[in-house]
C-alpha positions as CSV (number, residue, x, y, z in Angstrom):
1,P,50.9,21.9,49.2
2,W,51.4,24.7,51.6
3,P,53.0,27.2,51.5
4,F,51.6,27.2,47.8
5,N,54.1,27.7,45.1
6,P,52.7,28.0,41.5
7,S,55.8,26.8,39.8
8,A,55.9,23.6,41.7
9,A,52.4,22.9,42.0
10,P,51.3,19.5,41.2
11,Y,48.3,20.3,38.8
12,R,49.9,23.1,37.1
13,K,49.5,22.9,33.2
14,A,53.2,22.3,32.5
15,G,53.2,19.5,35.0
16,R,50.3,17.7,33.8
17,K,51.6,17.9,30.3
18,E,54.6,16.6,31.0
19,K,53.5,13.7,33.0
20,S,50.3,12.7,30.8
21,A,50.6,9.5,28.7
22,A,50.2,9.5,25.1
23,P,47.9,7.3,23.0
24,N,49.3,4.4,20.8
25,F,48.1,2.2,18.1
26,A,48.0,-1.5,19.2
27,A,51.0,-3.7,18.2
28,G,50.7,-5.0,14.5
29,T,48.1,-2.7,13.4
30,V,48.9,-1.0,10.0
31,L,47.5,1.8,7.9
32,K,45.6,0.9,4.8
33,V,45.4,3.0,1.3
34,A,43.0,2.3,-1.3
35,P,42.0,4.0,-4.7
36,T,38.4,5.7,-4.7
37,G,36.3,6.8,-7.7
38,D,37.3,7.9,-10.9
39,E,39.1,11.0,-10.2
40,G,42.5,9.5,-8.5
41,G,41.5,9.9,-5.0
42,V,42.4,7.5,-2.1
43,V,40.8,6.4,1.0
44,L,43.2,6.0,4.1
45,T,41.9,3.6,6.6
46,V,43.0,4.5,10.1
47,P,42.7,2.0,13.1
48,V,41.6,2.9,16.3
49,T,44.2,3.0,19.2
50,G,44.7,0.3,22.0
51,G,44.7,0.8,25.4
52,E,42.7,2.9,27.9
53,I,44.5,6.4,26.8
54,R,42.0,7.8,24.2
55,P,43.2,10.1,21.3
56,Y,41.5,13.5,21.3
57,I,43.0,13.9,17.8
58,Y,44.5,11.8,15.0
59,R,47.0,13.8,13.1
60,V,47.3,12.9,9.3
61,D,50.5,14.5,7.6
62,L,50.6,13.5,3.9
63,E,54.1,13.9,2.2
64,R,55.2,13.7,-1.4
65,F,58.7,12.1,-2.3
66,D,60.4,14.8,-4.7
67,K,62.9,14.5,-7.6
68,S,65.6,15.4,-5.0
69,G,64.9,12.2,-3.1
70,K,63.4,13.6,0.0
71,W,60.1,13.4,1.5
72,M,58.3,16.9,1.5
73,P,55.3,18.1,3.5
74,L,52.1,18.1,1.3
75,G,49.3,18.7,3.7
76,R,48.0,17.9,7.2
77,R,44.6,17.0,8.5
78,D,43.5,16.4,12.0
79,F,40.1,14.7,12.9
80,I,38.5,14.2,16.2
81,G,39.4,11.0,17.9
82,D,37.1,8.8,20.3
83,A,38.2,9.9,23.7
84,W,34.8,11.1,24.2
85,Q,32.8,8.3,23.2
86,R,31.7,5.6,25.6
87,P,33.4,2.3,24.8
88,H,30.4,0.7,23.0
89,E,30.1,3.9,20.8
90,R,33.8,3.8,19.3
91,P,34.5,2.9,16.0
92,E,36.6,0.0,14.6
93,K,38.4,2.3,12.2
94,Y,38.2,5.5,10.5
95,D,38.1,6.1,6.7
96,V,39.5,9.5,5.3
97,E,38.9,10.3,1.9
98,I,41.6,12.3,0.3
99,P,40.7,13.9,-3.4
100,G,42.8,13.4,-6.3
101,A,43.6,16.8,-6.8
102,Y,46.5,16.3,-4.1
103,F,48.3,13.7,-6.1
104,T,50.3,13.4,-9.4
105,P,49.2,10.2,-11.0
106,G,52.0,7.6,-10.3
107,G,53.7,9.8,-7.9
108,K,54.9,8.4,-4.6
109,Y,53.5,9.6,-1.4
110,R,53.5,8.6,2.3
111,F,50.8,9.2,5.0
112,K,52.0,9.5,8.6
113,V,49.3,9.1,11.3
114,A,49.9,10.1,15.0
115,P,47.3,9.8,17.8
116,Q,47.6,12.9,20.2
117,N,45.9,13.3,23.8
118,C,44.4,16.3,25.0
119,W,47.5,18.2,25.6
120,R,48.6,17.2,21.9
121,K,51.4,14.8,22.9
122,S,51.7,12.5,20.2
123,G,52.0,8.7,20.3
124,T,54.2,6.6,17.9
125,P,52.8,7.4,14.5
126,L,52.0,4.7,11.7
127,T,53.3,5.3,8.3
128,V,52.1,3.9,4.8
129,E,53.5,4.7,1.2
130,F,51.6,4.4,-1.8
131,S,51.7,5.5,-5.6
132,A,49.0,7.8,-6.6
133,P,46.3,6.1,-8.6
134,E,45.7,7.1,-12.3
135,S,42.7,9.1,-12.9
136,K,40.1,7.9,-15.3
137,V,38.9,11.7,-15.6
138,K,41.2,14.4,-17.4
139,H,42.2,17.2,-15.7
140,Q,43.3,20.5,-16.7
141,L,45.7,22.8,-14.8
142,V,43.8,26.0,-14.6
143,W,46.5,28.2,-12.6
144,E,49.5,27.5,-10.7
145,S,52.1,29.7,-8.8
146,D,55.0,29.6,-6.7
147,N,53.7,32.5,-4.4
148,P,49.9,32.2,-4.1
149,M,49.8,34.7,-1.3
150,K,51.3,37.6,-3.7
151,D,49.7,36.4,-7.0
152,C,46.2,35.9,-5.9
153,P,45.3,38.7,-3.4
154,F,42.0,38.3,-1.3
155,L,39.1,39.7,-3.1
156,A,35.9,40.9,-1.1
157,G,33.5,39.1,-3.7
158,L,33.1,38.8,-7.3
159,A,30.4,40.5,-9.7
160,G,30.1,38.6,-12.9
161,S,33.9,38.3,-13.6
162,K,35.2,41.3,-12.3
163,P,36.5,41.9,-8.8
164,M,34.3,44.1,-6.3
165,P,36.3,47.1,-4.8
166,L,37.4,46.5,-1.1
167,K,35.8,48.7,1.4
């Protein structure tokens, strides 16, 4: 509309973001978690969203139930949705494999998956709780730190077993 006012323009970025609809999963769909391999990993099966608003991103948050009785964030992984695909090319589901290194066998964990549109506006997330499977492989803790950014400084490279000097 004239006279042009950038703060009220109908196609400005903020206005389009506010008015855009978020993708959502179809009613009754659920996430599924199954153990995989011998190393204690899992496969998360994510159903595709329903409706015409297709997700650009699926955001997967992994949380751990700690000793104090709270869900604590453990990791996040985004993967590309099917908004760019033609209808006959879209998958029926996505399988996301998470290695056993993230889990303590028998620990309580939760996945939360939210579909997002091109503006990163999230739809209603699905959640699933599970106990981490036992690993058939004996693991050994090699190194642990409460502050890895301080305790493990960046090294330019390794020569044998000694750090190379930084240049």
